[in-house]
C-alpha positions as CSV (number, residue, x, y, z in Angstrom):
1,M,38.9,26.4,-37.6
2,G,35.6,28.3,-37.6
3,S,33.8,25.1,-38.8
4,L,35.4,23.0,-36.0
5,F,34.3,25.6,-33.4
6,F,30.8,25.6,-34.8
7,I,30.6,21.7,-34.6
8,L,31.9,21.6,-31.0
9,S,29.4,24.3,-30.0
10,V,26.5,22.3,-31.5
11,L,27.6,19.2,-29.7
12,C,27.9,20.9,-26.4
13,F,24.5,22.6,-26.8
14,Q,22.9,19.2,-27.6
15,A,24.5,17.6,-24.6
16,S,23.2,20.4,-22.3
17,I,19.7,19.9,-23.7
18,S,19.9,16.1,-23.1
19,H,20.9,16.7,-19.5
20,A,18.2,19.3,-18.9
21,V,15.5,17.2,-20.4
22,Y,16.4,14.3,-18.1
23,Y,15.5,16.3,-15.0
24,R,12.9,18.6,-16.5
25,A,9.3,18.4,-15.3
26,P,7.1,16.7,-17.8
27,K,4.4,18.9,-19.4
28,P,0.9,18.2,-18.0
29,I,-1.1,16.0,-20.3
30,S,-4.8,16.7,-21.0
31,I,-7.2,13.8,-20.8
32,Y,-9.7,15.5,-23.1
33,G,-10.2,13.9,-26.4
34,Y,-7.9,11.0,-25.6
35,R,-9.2,7.5,-26.4
36,P,-7.3,4.6,-24.8
37,T,-6.3,1.9,-27.2
38,A,-7.3,-0.9,-24.9
39,K,-9.7,-1.3,-22.0
40,A,-7.9,-1.4,-18.7
41,S,-8.6,-4.2,-16.2
42,N,-8.2,-4.3,-12.4
43,V,-7.0,-7.9,-12.4
44,I,-7.5,-8.4,-8.7
45,D,-11.2,-7.5,-8.9
46,A,-11.6,-9.5,-12.1
47,C,-10.3,-12.5,-10.3
48,R,-12.5,-11.9,-7.3
49,R,-15.6,-11.5,-9.4
50,R,-15.1,-14.9,-11.0
51,T,-16.5,-16.4,-7.8
52,T,-20.2,-15.8,-8.3
53,N,-21.3,-17.0,-4.8
54,W,-18.6,-15.2,-2.8
55,A,-20.2,-15.8,0.6
56,A,-19.9,-19.6,0.1
57,N,-16.5,-19.5,-1.4
58,R,-14.7,-16.8,0.6
59,R,-11.3,-18.5,0.5
60,A,-11.1,-18.1,-3.3
61,L,-10.1,-14.5,-2.6
62,A,-6.6,-15.8,-1.5
63,D,-5.8,-16.7,-5.1
64,C,-6.4,-13.1,-6.4
65,A,-3.3,-11.2,-5.1
66,V,-0.7,-9.9,-7.5
67,G,2.8,-8.5,-7.1
68,F,5.2,-9.3,-4.3
69,G,2.4,-10.4,-1.9
70,K,1.0,-12.9,-4.4
71,A,1.8,-16.0,-2.3
72,A,0.0,-14.7,0.9
73,L,-2.2,-17.6,1.9
74,G,-3.9,-16.1,4.9
75,G,-6.4,-18.5,6.3
76,K,-7.1,-20.2,3.0
77,N,-6.5,-23.7,4.4
78,G,-8.3,-23.2,7.7
79,A,-11.8,-23.1,9.1
80,I,-14.2,-20.2,9.2
81,Y,-14.2,-18.2,12.5
82,V,-17.1,-15.8,13.1
83,V,-16.6,-12.7,15.1
84,T,-19.8,-12.1,17.1
85,N,-18.6,-9.8,19.9
86,P,-17.0,-6.4,19.3
87,S,-15.6,-6.1,22.8
88,D,-11.9,-6.8,23.5
89,D,-9.6,-8.2,26.2
90,P,-5.9,-7.9,25.3
91,V,-4.8,-10.7,27.7
92,N,-7.6,-13.2,27.9
93,P,-9.9,-12.8,24.9
94,K,-13.2,-14.8,24.8
95,P,-14.5,-16.9,21.9
96,G,-16.4,-14.6,19.6
97,M,-14.0,-11.7,19.9
98,L,-11.8,-10.7,17.0
99,R,-8.7,-11.1,19.2
100,Y,-9.5,-14.6,20.1
101,G,-9.5,-15.6,16.4
102,V,-6.3,-13.8,15.3
103,I,-4.2,-15.3,18.1
104,Q,-5.0,-19.0,17.2
105,K,-2.1,-21.1,16.0
106,K,-4.1,-22.8,13.2
107,P,-5.1,-21.1,10.0
108,L,-8.4,-19.3,10.2
109,W,-10.6,-17.3,7.8
110,I,-12.2,-14.7,10.0
111,I,-15.6,-13.2,9.1
112,F,-18.2,-11.1,11.0
113,A,-21.7,-11.9,12.1
114,K,-22.9,-8.3,12.0
115,D,-21.8,-4.7,11.4
116,M,-19.6,-3.6,14.3
117,V,-17.1,-0.9,15.5
118,I,-14.3,-2.6,17.4
119,K,-12.5,-0.3,19.9
120,L,-9.4,-2.3,20.9
121,K,-8.0,-1.8,24.4
122,N,-4.5,-2.5,23.1
123,E,-2.8,-3.3,19.8
124,L,-4.2,-6.4,18.0
125,M,-1.3,-8.9,17.5
126,I,-2.1,-11.2,14.6
127,N,-0.7,-14.7,14.3
128,S,0.4,-16.4,11.1
129,Y,-2.1,-17.8,8.5
130,K,-5.0,-15.5,9.2
131,T,-7.4,-13.7,7.0
132,I,-9.6,-10.9,8.3
133,D,-12.5,-10.7,5.8
134,G,-15.0,-7.9,6.3
135,R,-17.1,-8.6,3.2
136,G,-20.9,-8.4,3.7
137,R,-20.5,-6.3,6.9
138,K,-19.5,-2.8,7.8
139,V,-16.5,-3.4,10.1
140,E,-14.5,-0.7,11.7
141,I,-11.4,-0.8,13.9
142,A,-11.3,2.6,15.4
143,Y,-10.8,5.0,18.4
144,G,-8.2,2.8,20.0
145,P,-4.9,1.0,19.2
146,C,-5.1,-0.8,15.8
147,I,-3.2,-3.7,14.1
148,T,0.3,-5.1,14.6
149,I,1.7,-7.8,12.3
150,Q,5.0,-8.8,13.9
151,R,7.3,-11.7,13.1
152,V,4.6,-13.7,11.4
153,S,3.7,-14.6,7.8
154,H,0.7,-15.2,5.5
155,V,-1.8,-12.6,6.6
156,I,-4.6,-11.1,4.5
157,I,-6.6,-8.1,5.6
158,H,-9.6,-7.3,3.4
159,G,-12.6,-5.1,3.5
160,I,-12.4,-3.3,6.8
161,S,-12.0,0.3,7.9
162,L,-9.2,1.5,10.1
163,H,-9.4,5.0,11.3
164,D,-8.7,7.3,14.3
165,C,-6.1,4.8,15.6
166,K,-4.5,5.7,19.0
167,P,-1.1,4.6,20.6
168,G,-1.1,1.4,22.6
169,R,-0.3,1.3,26.3
170,S,2.5,-0.5,28.1
171,G,1.2,-3.8,29.3
172,R,0.7,-7.4,28.4
173,V,-0.8,-8.4,25.1
174,R,-1.6,-11.9,23.9
175,D,-0.1,-12.8,20.5
176,S,-0.9,-16.6,20.6
177,T,-2.9,-19.1,22.6
178,D,0.1,-19.9,24.8
179,H,1.9,-16.5,25.0
180,A,1.1,-13.0,26.3
181,G,4.1,-10.7,26.2
182,Q,4.9,-7.4,27.8
183,R,4.5,-4.6,25.2
184,R,5.9,-1.1,25.5
185,G,3.0,0.5,23.7
186,S,2.4,0.8,20.0
187,D,2.9,4.1,18.1
188,G,-0.6,4.5,16.8
189,D,-0.3,3.1,13.3
190,A,-3.3,1.7,11.6
191,I,-1.3,-1.3,10.5
192,D,2.3,-1.9,11.6
193,I,4.0,-4.7,9.6
194,F,7.2,-5.6,11.4
195,H,9.7,-8.3,10.3
196,S,6.9,-10.2,8.6
197,S,6.4,-11.7,5.1
198,H,3.7,-12.6,2.6
199,I,1.2,-10.0,3.6
200,W,-1.7,-8.7,1.5
201,V,-3.9,-5.6,2.5
202,D,-6.8,-5.1,0.1
203,H,-9.9,-3.0,-0.2
204,C,-9.6,-1.3,3.2
205,F,-10.2,2.3,4.2
206,F,-7.6,4.3,6.1
207,A,-7.7,7.7,7.8
208,R,-6.5,9.7,10.8
209,A,-4.1,7.6,12.8
210,A,-1.8,8.9,15.6
211,D,1.3,7.8,13.6
212,G,1.3,6.2,10.1
213,L,-1.5,4.5,8.2
214,I,0.7,1.6,7.1
215,D,4.3,1.0,8.2
216,I,6.4,-1.8,6.6
217,I,9.6,-2.0,8.5
218,H,12.4,-4.2,9.9
219,A,13.0,-6.6,7.0
220,S,9.4,-7.2,6.1
221,N,9.1,-8.6,2.6
222,F,6.7,-9.9,-0.1
223,I,4.0,-7.3,0.6
224,T,1.1,-6.2,-1.6
225,I,-1.0,-3.1,-0.7
226,S,-3.9,-2.9,-3.1
227,N,-7.4,-1.3,-3.7
228,N,-7.3,0.7,-0.6
229,Y,-8.7,4.2,0.0
230,F,-6.5,6.6,2.0
231,S,-7.8,10.0,3.3
232,Q,-7.2,12.8,5.8
233,H,-3.7,12.0,7.1
234,D,-0.2,13.3,7.2
235,K,2.3,10.4,7.0
236,V,0.5,7.8,4.9
237,M,2.9,4.9,4.2
238,L,6.5,4.1,5.4
239,I,8.7,1.4,3.9
240,G,11.9,1.0,5.9
241,H,12.4,2.0,9.5
242,K,15.6,4.2,9.5
243,D,18.3,5.0,7.0
244,N,20.8,2.8,8.9
245,N,18.5,-0.3,9.2
246,I,20.3,-2.2,6.5
247,E,18.0,-5.2,7.0
248,D,15.4,-3.3,5.1
249,K,17.4,-3.7,1.8
250,I,15.5,-6.9,1.2
251,T,12.1,-5.3,1.4
252,K,9.9,-5.6,-1.7
253,V,6.5,-4.0,-1.8
254,T,3.8,-3.7,-4.6
255,I,1.4,-0.8,-4.2
256,V,-1.3,-1.1,-6.8
257,Y,-4.9,0.2,-7.6
258,N,-5.0,2.4,-4.5
259,H,-6.9,5.7,-4.3
260,F,-4.9,8.4,-2.4
261,G,-7.7,10.8,-1.7
262,P,-8.2,14.2,-0.2
263,G,-6.4,15.6,2.8
264,L,-3.1,13.6,2.4
265,V,0.3,15.3,3.0
266,Q,3.2,12.9,2.3
267,R,4.6,9.3,2.2
268,M,2.5,7.6,-0.5
269,P,5.0,5.9,0.0
270,R,8.3,7.0,1.6
271,V,10.9,4.3,1.0
272,R,14.2,3.6,2.6
273,L,16.7,1.1,1.2
274,G,14.2,-1.4,-0.3
275,Y,12.2,-1.6,-3.5
276,A,8.7,-0.3,-4.3
277,H,6.7,-0.9,-7.4
278,V,4.0,1.8,-7.4
279,A,1.5,1.0,-10.2
280,N,-1.9,2.2,-11.4
281,N,-2.7,4.3,-8.3
282,R,-4.8,7.4,-8.2
283,Y,-3.3,10.5,-6.5
284,D,-5.8,13.3,-5.8
285,E,-3.6,15.4,-3.5
286,W,-0.3,15.7,-1.8
287,R,0.5,18.7,0.3
288,M,4.3,18.0,0.6
289,Y,5.0,15.2,-1.9
290,A,3.5,11.9,-3.1
291,I,6.5,9.5,-3.5
292,G,9.7,10.1,-1.5
293,G,12.6,8.3,0.2
294,S,16.1,8.2,1.5
295,A,19.1,5.8,1.8
296,N,19.1,4.9,-1.9
297,P,15.8,3.0,-2.4
298,T,14.6,1.8,-5.8
299,I,11.2,3.1,-6.9
300,F,9.4,2.3,-10.1
301,S,6.3,4.5,-10.6
302,E,4.3,2.9,-13.4
303,G,1.0,3.9,-14.9
304,N,-0.1,6.2,-12.0
305,Y,-2.5,9.1,-12.2
306,F,-1.1,12.3,-10.5
307,S,-3.4,15.2,-10.2
308,A,-1.7,18.2,-8.4
309,A,-4.0,20.4,-6.4
310,N,-4.8,23.6,-8.4
311,N,-4.5,25.9,-5.3
312,R,-1.1,24.7,-4.1
313,N,2.4,25.1,-5.2
314,T,3.4,21.4,-4.5
315,K,3.4,20.1,-8.1
316,E,6.4,17.8,-7.7
317,V,5.5,14.2,-7.1
318,T,8.9,13.2,-5.8
319,K,11.1,14.2,-2.8
320,R,14.5,12.9,-1.9
321,E,15.3,13.3,1.8
322,V,18.9,14.4,1.0
323,H,20.5,17.3,-0.8
324,N,23.3,15.4,-2.6
325,G,24.1,12.0,-4.0
326,W,20.5,11.1,-5.1
327,K,21.1,11.3,-8.9
328,N,22.3,7.7,-8.9
329,W,19.2,6.4,-7.1
330,K,17.0,4.4,-9.4
331,W,13.7,6.3,-9.5
332,R,11.7,5.9,-12.7
333,S,8.4,7.0,-14.2
334,S,6.8,5.0,-17.0
335,K,3.3,5.5,-18.4
336,D,2.4,7.9,-15.6
337,F,-0.3,10.5,-16.2
338,F,0.2,14.1,-15.0
339,L,-2.4,16.8,-14.5
340,H,-2.4,20.4,-13.3
341,G,1.4,20.8,-13.5
342,A,2.3,17.6,-11.6
343,Y,5.8,16.2,-12.5
344,F,8.1,13.4,-11.5
345,I,11.9,13.9,-11.3
346,P,13.6,10.6,-12.4
347,S,17.1,9.5,-11.5
348,G,19.6,6.7,-11.9
349,Y,20.6,4.4,-14.7
350,G,19.8,0.8,-15.6
351,S,16.7,-1.3,-15.3
352,C,14.5,-1.0,-12.2
353,T,11.6,-3.3,-13.2
354,P,10.3,-5.5,-10.4
355,G,11.5,-8.8,-11.7
356,Y,8.3,-10.6,-10.8
357,T,7.8,-14.3,-11.3
358,R,5.2,-15.4,-13.8
359,Q,2.7,-15.9,-10.9
360,Q,3.4,-12.4,-9.4
361,S,3.2,-10.4,-12.6
362,F,0.2,-8.4,-13.8
363,P,-0.5,-6.0,-16.7
364,V,0.0,-2.3,-15.9
365,A,-2.3,0.1,-17.8
366,N,-1.5,3.6,-18.9
367,G,-2.1,6.2,-16.2
368,N,-5.0,7.8,-18.0
369,Q,-7.0,4.6,-17.3
370,V,-6.5,4.7,-13.5
371,L,-9.8,6.4,-12.7
372,A,-11.7,3.3,-13.9
373,L,-9.2,0.9,-12.2
374,T,-9.5,2.5,-8.8
375,A,-13.3,3.3,-8.9
376,N,-14.0,0.6,-6.3
377,A,-11.1,1.3,-3.9
378,G,-12.0,0.9,-0.2
379,P,-14.3,-1.7,1.4
380,L,-16.7,-3.3,-1.0
381,R,-20.5,-3.2,-0.6
382,C,-21.1,-6.9,-0.8
383,T,-24.6,-8.3,-0.6
384,Y,-25.2,-11.9,0.0
385,N,-26.6,-13.9,-2.9
386,R,-25.2,-11.3,-5.3
387,A,-21.8,-11.1,-7.1
388,C,-19.3,-8.9,-5.4
């Protein structure tokens, strides 16, 4: 009888250890003395650099996306449109203005004749099959309403800065050559992606918007957010509008090679209902949490670099916006790298891998290699007649 009691006691003790380990914060890992077994590669940048004369072959960029937004064409099959005039007219834009280019019905690859700061008078409504390509210029959209991508598809935004975005006003805004609709006023997001698909946002800078930096809502799908630099903001990225917006269950987003820099508070991202593959991103700071959500989303955190701030108590990467029922949600951490006490609390059972097609898939490096992968996050300093 004594032997049986001893065996049962050991089994119960082992079971309690197993359960505790599943939710225990991982120990911080030191980078000192670690030698990676293989050199990491930012496959988006490697693809882009294969085009040696980038200025003459700008459209080759459209072949370089990975993840769920891989098929975004932008203006790949269209003509080049050159922005020469930084001014704006929300209803009757003139040729040479950015707004005139983005409302056209045909595909266009939009570039800029010079450095410029564009202060929009109301939200910029982008039509389908457009690329905004800021390479070779310093292009800022700032100090006014910023970008809305609504009920369209195949949009690429690359190499621009969006900061200090303000709410839009009630009034008419043109979204195509033959339609100007009445708008109630935008919230002040840097980029609002609303019921749109095949969208790629790459190598941009984001900071200080009145609302979110990027919102992906109302059944938007096949999105990649990559190589961007985020700084100085509270609510960074929202995926899914509200807990009861069940249409957001279809949403699939890839968040890869981004640098979440200083001064950020939360939502990197915050996910409702849908799926987020968060891979090879650098996290320097989160004042509340880095990755959060509600309404049973699926989140796969893979190969990220999480460095908790030394002077703050917010070491936990994750936050569930509920008190109960979340332990069945599929939130996983694989190959992540934790510093200064950072830790990720996993949950759920079964696979949560993204299920990419062969064309969408990409190799994910270990988190200790992310500093190299994200070294060029944000707009690139591209010089004509040199590789970029």
